[in-house]
N, C-alpha and C positions, 0 to 999 in steps of 0.2 A: 501920749506915747501912742504911733501905731502899731496894729496887731499884727503878726505872721500868718494866724491862722485866721479868719473871719467866718460869717455864717455864710453857708451858700459854696465855698471853696469845696471842691474835689479835689481830695487828699489820699495817701496811699500810706497803709500802715507798715510800719516799718521794724515792729516785734513783735512777739505775742503769739496768742494763739491766732490771730487773725493777719499772721503776718503776708502781705502781698496783695491784699484785697485793697479794692477801692471803693471810695462812697464820699458821699455828700455831706458837709456839716450841718446838722439840723440845730445847734445850740452851742454858744460857746460861756463856759461857766469859768469868767475871770480869776474871780477869789482863788478857786481850787486847782486853778492850772489844766482845767480838764476841756475836754468838748466831747458831745455827743453825733457818733455819726451814723448815716442809714445804714443799716446791713452788718454792721460791728459791734462785737462784745455782746451779743444778744443772750440773757440770759433767760431763765423760764421761772416764773412767780407763780408759783400756786395758791388759788383765790379759793377760802371756804365759801360756802355756801351762806348767803345775807338774803333778807329781804329784795332786796334791791335787783340780785343777782341770783337766784334760788337756784342754779345748776351749779353754781362754782366754776372750776376748772382750772387749766393752767395755760396764763397768758408769757406769750413770748415777746421781750423788748429790749432797747437797746439799753446798755450801762454806759456812762460816762468812761473814756478813755483819756491817760494821760497825754497832754498836749506834745509832749517831749518822743511819742511813740507814733506821730503820724508828720508827714510832707506832705504840702501842698504839687500838687501835679503841674510840671512844667508844659505849657500849652503847646508849644512848638516839637517836644520829644515824648511825650506822655508819661513821661515818669515821675518820680519825684525829685522834688529838689530845693535846697537850700533858699532863704527869703534873703533879698540885700533890699535896705532902702534909700530912696533918692530924690531928693529936694528938686525940684523943678523950677524954672526963673520964675514961675509967679507964685513961688511959697508950698506950692503943695507937695504933699510927700506921695510917694505911688512905691508898690511894691516891686522886685524886678528878679526873676528868675536868675539865679544864681550861673546855672550851666548853660543856659541859651542866650540869656541878656533881656531877654525878650519882658513885658511888663504884663503882670498877673492880672485878672479881669475880676473889675469889681461887680461880683452878682446883686442886684437890688431885685428883693422879692416882693 
């Protein structure tokens, strides 16, 4: 089954404390239906001093956000869009932006 959101996609947050912000998907957690997006859902983690990190401190990092709270960005309009699937003549499935009808680019890293 093809995924609506993939690693490397640019997405916009549609609800929650980070509503309206955009970021790049770093990781997709399929089992939990969540995604980790750069700069979104930042939390502070307090670390106690250890022999490896003697000063301890406060670390800020991204936490997973539910996949239903983000939408891929349409390449033509730059706004969030729903995703449709289209099967090409050669049997390959591609993701299509519902608003503009353009194909969503596949980012390879």
